[in-house]
N, C-alpha and C positions, 0 to 999 in steps of 0.2 A: 537376662532380658525384663529389661522396666517396665511398670503398668503402662504407659506410653507404646513400647514394639507391639504390646498383645492384644490390646486396641487395632491399632495399626492394622495386624494382619486378618484382625477380626473385621473389621472394616472394609480390608480389601477381598476377603474370602465370603464379604457376602454378595459384594459389587460381582464379580464375578458370577457369583450364581444365579444374583438376579438377570445379569447380564445372559445367562446362558438360558434363563429363562423366557426373558423373553425372543431371545432368538427362535427357540422352540412355538413359543406362538404362534411366532410370526409365520411357519415354516407352516403350519394347520394350519391357517390362515390364507394360506396360497397370497403371503404379502406383495413380495415383488414380479407375482405374474402381471406380465401387463395385460388389460383388456382388446378384447379385437371385434370387428363388427361381420355378420356373416346374417343378414338379412335376407326375409322372404318378401316373399311377392305381398301385396295390396293388403297392409297392416295396417288396421285401425284400431284405435283404441276403444275400448267400451264403454259405453253410456254410463253413468251414473253410481261409477266407483272411484269415489275420489277417495278410499284408505284404505287403498292396500285392496287384493282377493289374494288373502294366503292360500286357503285351499279350495282347488276346485277339483270336483267329480262328477259326472255326466252319467247317465241311469233311467230305464225309457226308450222312451222311442225321441231321440233327444231332447234332452231335459238335460239340465245341469245343476248345481248344488253349486252356491259359492259363499264362502264365509268371508266376513270386511273387517277393518278396522281394529286388527291384533294392537295389543300392548303389550311387548315384548323389552325387559331389563336391557337398557343398550343400544336400542333401535330406534327411528323416527316414528311418531305414532302420532292421533289427532287426541282429545281431548273429550272426542261423540262416539256414546257405547256404542258396541259393535251389531252388528244385520248378517241375515240369512236372505241372500239374492237369487233368484232363483233364471234361468237361461231359459229360454225354448232354441235351438241352437238349427230348427226347421224354420225361423223365422224370419222371413230378410230385415225385419226390422234389427235383427239382434239386442235389440234391448232389456239388458236385465232390471226386476222388476222386486222394490224391495218385499218379501211375506210377513207379512203379519203372523207375532205369536200369541198364543191363546195368554186370559189377563192371569194367569197363578202361575206364571214366570218372571223372575226382576230384572228388568228390560236394564236398569240403569246401570247395573253390574255386569251388563253382559260383554264379556272379552274370549270371543271363538276363535281358536287357533285349528287343530286339525278337523280334517269331518271326516266319515264315511255313511255311506249307504246297506243298507240290506234290505231287501224285499221278501216276504214270507209267500206262501204256495197261493193266498187267497189273490197276490198281487198286491198287497200292501209294501207303501215305501215308507222307510221309518232312516229317519236322520238322525245319527249321532254325533253329538260334538264335543270335540275338548274343550272345558269353559275356565277362566282364570279371574275369578270375580276376586277383588283383592288380592292379586296373586298367585291364588292356591290354588289348588288342580281339583277341577273333578270331570266327570262327564258327562255330559243332560242326553238324552233323548227326545226324542220329537216325529210323531206321525203327520205324515204330507199330506192332507186334506186337497187333492187337487182340482176338483171342480171349484173350491175358496180360494184354490190357490194361498193355502194357509198353511202354520203349525201349529202341532198342538202338543204341547211339554208332559208328560208321560211319566218323568222316573229323571231322578240324579243320581251318579253312581260316588260310589267315596269310598276310599280301602286307605290303610296307609303304606300301604305298594304306590298308590297311585299320586305320589306325590309330587312329579317335578314332568306330571303329561306333555308329550308335543302333536304324537297322532297316532289314531287310533285307525285299526282294519275288524266291522263289527261281524259276528258267524248266525248271529242268530237274534230274537230280538235283546236278549240280556246277558250277552257273553259276547267278545271282544280280545283282541291282542290291543295292547298300546306301549308304547317307545318313553319312559321317563329319561333326556334331554343331559340331565344331571347328575351328580350321586345329593350335591346340598340343597336342600328346600329353602333353607336361607336368604334371600339377595344379594347381601355381604360377600357370603362364602360362593354363594355361586356363579357371579356376576365377576367378581376380584383375585379370590383366593384359588376356586376350581379351574380356572385356565391356565392359571402359574404353574399350577400342578401338570395341567396335562398328562391325566391316567385315564384311563379307560376302565372308570366307575361308573358308565351307566347301561342301563339293562332296558329289557323287555319282559313284559307282566301279560301273565292272563287272568282274565276276570270270569267267572260266573257263576250263581248260585250259591253254586257246591264248593267251589275253593276257589282262590287269589294265590297267584304264585309266580316267581322271576323265574321264567321260563330258555330266559335267555342272557349273558354275560356278555362282557371285554368289550365293550363300546365305550370311544372317548366321546361320543356327542351322538347318541342314540337318535334320529328323527324321522325322516314319511317310513312307513310299514305300509301293505301290501300284502294280497293272496294270488297266485296266483288261479288262472280259470278253472282248474282242473280241482283247488282248493286243498291241493298236495302240500306246497310249501310256500310262505314266508317270503318277505325280503323285507329288510331292514338298511337304511343306507347310515352309514355311522358320517356326518357330514365333514368330521376331522380327521381320519382315516386315507377319506376321500375313496369310499366306494361304495358298495351296497355286497350284501352277503344275503348268499340262499342259504335258505334252512326248511327242511324236510320237516313234517309236520307228523307226531306218533301218534297213539289211539289215546293218550290221555293227559296231549295239547303239547307233551314237554315239546322240545324244540330240537333238531341237533344239528350242526351247521354242517353245509355238503361245501362249500366251499365260496371264495371274496372277490367280483369282477370289480378292476381299478377302475373307474371314472374321470379323474384329471380334472374335479373338479367339485367343488362343495353344497354337495347335491343333497336336495330337503321331501319336496311330497313327492311318491314315486305311484303313480298313477299308470294299471294294466290295461294292454287292449284287448279284451276280452273273446276278442276271432283269432287276433295271430299269436298273443301270451309277448308282445311287444308289449316295453319296459321303459315311460318315458320321465323325464327328472326337468322340472323348475331348478339347476342352479346358482347358485353365486361366485362369478370367475376366478373373484378376489374379494373376503369375505369381509379382508382386514378393512376395505372403507366404506364400510355399514356398519361398524363398531363402531370408525371415526370420521364419521359422516360428513363431508365437509362438499358443496353445492358445485364448485368447479371441480371436482377432481369426486364423481360419486361415481356411488357404487353399479357393475353392472352386469348385461345378466344372460348365463345359456340354457339350453333346450339339450339335453345329453337322451338319447333312444339305444335301447339295448333289445339288439334283433338276434336270436337262437339263443339264450342266455344258460338254458340250461345243457349247450352241445360244449364240445370239446376248446371251441372258437369260436367263446359271442363276438357276436360282432360291435362294437363299441362307434357311435358317430354322431358328429354335434352338428345339427340340426338348423339351431337358431344362436345369435350369440350378439351383443349389441354391448358398447363401451360404457352405460348408462344414460347414453342424451337422446334415449329416446322409451328405456324402459329402465327401469331402477330397480336392482334387487330382487331378481325371479325367486321361488319360490315352490311353484307348481305350473307343472306344463300337462294338456289333454287334448285328444282327436277326436275330431266325430266330421264326418259326411266331406273331408279334403282339406277341414282347415283344423289348426292349431290357435288354442287356449294357451296363454302364457300369463298366468298371476305374480302379483309379487306379494312380500311381506308391509311395503307403505304404501306405496306409487297409484298402481293403474292396472289395468287388465289391455291384455294382446288380443288379437283376432286376425290370423293369416292366411291365407293361401298356400296347401300344407305341395310342397315339390318331391315325390316319394315315387 
């Protein structure tokens, strides 16, 4: 065979391999999935949230923190710095208010992602925020001053193992579990090469002053993370595997896999009902549409609920769905007082009456 023949075979094999990789990516993104509608009554957009509401967490007596303004590679976003809002779910106005942050914090590069709340034995509320200044990864610790409705920045956590952090769950004022959603930290490698390779290389990290270590591996895209009400189990969504993993905590904070539960969607953040233990997910029914954004064919939204997750047969149900014409790209869902809050990566947030 002459040189031209070898080149022809080489080019053909390359395109076959590339085509197979694209096929696998589309499969992980659920690119062929049709988006449907399954609406709830009395859904209204929350005011002031013009740059998304990537994560929402309820705490205390009907208060909720909301992170907005995330800038994530490949996803539409605003140029404005990120912000943290507070919502009083007992207030009939249901109007989120921006929380001022102490002057010792760099607001211009604030790029908030996942959030978690820890309340100590004295009732002091601490807010942990994943932050991506200049597209790096670190975790910020704030103290919430309820009387002044403000945040005081206390500390920044950094480590070489916290290189692509997506979400966290706080266990104390200086310790938490965090998900790394990519293997690479370089923007080109993580946004183009890694999706094409499609390997389960992301992980979960435990952070404390005593140690920082990887405690769970083998995720295609480790995303949302939360803890059970009794603190014995950790839940992690693997968005591209379309499931949530249940992990048991050990005495040294190692995690042992118990099982995974199929979700049938690309689910992002996890909120856990403190009374029932139900898991609530904000999900993308079709991720291809968010990474290849087109206003004429927008990414939809979906809310999934799991009841009795530790039983032999957990109940997985779709509570809300939209084809993107009401709300685009949901990332979180949480409940309080018969209301369902739905947040998004870049669009807006909804509050609906919950029918359960």
